[in-house]
N, C-alpha and C positions, 0 to 999 in steps of 0.2 A: 555816730561819736560816741554817744554813750554807751553802745553796744558793744565797743571796741576797748571802752576804757574799764567795763565789769568782767570782761576776757581778759584783758592784762592785767586786774585782778585777781582775779581766780587762777592765772598762772603765777602769780606770784607769790600767793598766799600757798601755792601749792608748792614751789620752790621753797619758799623761806621755814614750811612743815619738814619737807624732808632735809634740810640743811638742821633745824633743830634734832630731827631724829637722829643724824646722823653724828652730830656734836656731841650729842645724849649717849648714843653707844659707845663713841669711843670712850669719853668719859668711864662707863659700865668698866668697858677692857682695861683700862690704866689702874682702874680703883680695882679691881680682881688680880691683877698680875702687883701690884705694892702688897695687895693682902698674903700671896703666894709667896713672894720674896720674902713676907715678915713670917711667916708660918715656917720658913724655910729657916730663917736667920734666927730665930728666937728658939726654934726647936718646939713649938707650940704643939696645943692639942690636933693633930692633922680626923677632920670628920670620918672615921674611916665607914661609921654604922650606917649615915645618911649616903653616903659615896656608895656603898653595896646596896646598901635597899633601893635607889636609887637606879643604880644597874642592875637588879632582877625586876625593877618597873618596865623598863624600859627597853631592857633588852630580853632578856627569858620571857616574860609576858609576849613581848608581838612578835616572838615566833611564831604563832598559830597565826595568825593573819598575812604576813609574810609570808608564811609559805603556802597558803590557798593563791593571794592572789597570786603570790611569783609563777603557781603550777600553771595557772589561767593564762597567765599574760606565756609563757613557754608554749602553752597548746595553741593560741592564737597564731604569734607569729610564727611557727615553724608550720599551720594548717597553711594560712598563706603564702608563705615564701615557697612550700612545695608547687602549690598554683601554679605559680611563675615559671620555678624553674623544670618541673617536670615538662612544660611547654619544647623547652629547647633543651631539654634529654640532660640536666645536668645537678639530676640528683644530687649525689656526693657532696655537693656545694653548700648543702645545706646547715652541713656542720659547722663551716666558715663563717655562714649568715647568723645563724645562732649564738657560735664562741665569741664574736667578735662584739654582737649586738648587745648579749646580756650580759658578760663581764666585764667589758670594758664601756657602755653606756647606760644598757636601761636597769641592771641589777641596782648602781649605786644610786640612779633618778629615783628608778620606782621605789626603793625603802626607805630612801631621805623622806619623799612626798606622803609617803605613812607614815611615816616617825612625825613628822610636823605637824598632821594632822591628828595623830592619837597624842603624842610623850607634849611635843612642845603646845599645844591648846591646854594639856593637863600641867606645865607646869606653870602657865599663864596664867590658870585657873586657882592654882594654889597659894601660889604669889599673890595672884589679886585678891584672894580672900583673905588674908593674911592682910594685906593695907585693909579693907574695908576693917575689918573685925581689930584694925592698928594691935597687931602682934608683934607684927616688926618693928612699931615703935616702943614697946616693951620690950623686946629682944634689945633693941639699942641704948634705951635706958637701963638694963641692965648689965651695961659692959660687952654686948655679945657680938659683936659686929656680924650683921643678914647675910654680908656679900660672903663670909666664911662660913656661918651655920646652912643657909637656903642656896645662893646661888654660884659658888665654887662645886659643892656634891656633885650638882645636875649637869653643869659643864663637861667635870671628869666624867663624870659616869656614862653620858650620851658619846662625849667623844670615843672614848676606851670599848662601847656598848658598836659601834655604831657600824664598824669594821667586818669581825663577826656577825652579823645581823647581815649585810651584805653577803660575803660570802655563801652564808647557811639561804637567803635568796634569791641570787645566781645560782647557785647550787640545785632548786627544788625548780628554780624556772627552765635549769637545761632539764633536768629529768622529766620534764614537760614538756620539753619542746622535742625529748628522746623519744617518749612513748609514743607521741602524735606522728614521726618521721618513720616509727617501727610499725604504723597500725595504715597509714595512705602510701609509704612509698619503700616499704618493706625493706627498710635499714635494719640492720641489725645494732643490737644492743653493742656486740664486741667492737663490731667494726664502730661506731656513735665513739666509744669510749676513748680507743687506740686511736683514731683522725684526731679526736680534739685536739691534746698537746702538740700536734704538729701545725695544726690549722690556727693558733690560738697561743703565740710565743708568750712564754710565764710575765713578760712585761707586762703585759695587760691587766691582768693578775692586781700585779702591785699597785697599775694605774687607777683600778678597778677597787681597791681597797682601801689607799691613800683619799682617793675622792671620799669615800664611806667613810671616812675617817673627819677629813675639813668639812662635811656638809653637816655632821653629828655637832662638834665646835661651833658650828654659825648657827643650827637652830637652836641648843639650849642657851646661846647668848642672847638670841633675837626674842626667845621665847622669857627667860626671865628679863632683860628688859620693858617687854610690857607690861609682862606682870608687876614691876616696881613702879612703872607710870601711870598705873590705876586710882583711883580718887574715890574715895570715901563713899561711892555708891554702885549699886549695881548695873545703869544705866553706861558707866567706865568700865566697867568689867566685862560686860559683856563685850563691849566696842574692842576694849582690845584684846580678847581672846582671838576675836576675829580677824584685826588685823594682826596679832602674831601670827596668823597662822597662812593669811594671804601673803604677808613679808616673806615667812619664810621660805617659802612653793619658790615667788620669786628670786632670792636669794641665792638659792638651793639651784637654780636654770641658769643663772647669769653668770655665778661662780664654775658651772660645769661650762658652760660655752666658751670662757676661759683656758678650762682645763683640753679642755679638744684640742684649741688654736698651739697650748702650749706643746700638748704632748704627741700632735701629728704627724711628727717624722720617727714616733717611738714605737717600739711595739708591733707596729703589723707586720705580716710575713709579705718576705720577696718576692 
């Protein structure tokens, strides 16, 4: 009996913790919408410098690692697919597998997971350190909204950066797959490039880039939410940084599943 009660108590704690986080997350979104509307209405000073600096950090500086991982994933996916296709004499269909798989699904999710681990954790840590050193309280005391100065630039920058970053990661992954297909199946680069637009309708590219932007928005919101939750001690900082990365990746996979169901009849070749 006691074990059952302990289990029920544990489930209840987890449920209420998730509910509390969900309420806090919605409150953060509401506060950002209010501040954004206030900026537009009063034509206040838009934090352009902070937004451009964040765009450079989360977008441009993430390109090398995205390219490396994307290229290797493309090579591995192409290699494994070629082994199966060769058995059925269907070598040319590797373009369809790589094109649809990378542009529509793997590219956006892979880049989002990399960005969640790299940029999401950095955002949480930066805001968390400012919470520990009471810089956020100092900003509020000076009449400067921490949401406008810290959160909004990060959210806007990552949302804008994720679409081109997704395009870059998908392009490099396709290049890796193309190189592997050329070496293993003797499929020429010309054939691959010419067959790709026929195998993958342009709607898939739109879906992939749209996913990237939504993932960027959610990763930034989750990262900033956990950064603002940090209490003034180092243990809280490490715990919230870990929670930020885990939650971001979980949210990305859940939203990707929603996208897959919602767009199941769009962009697939007839």
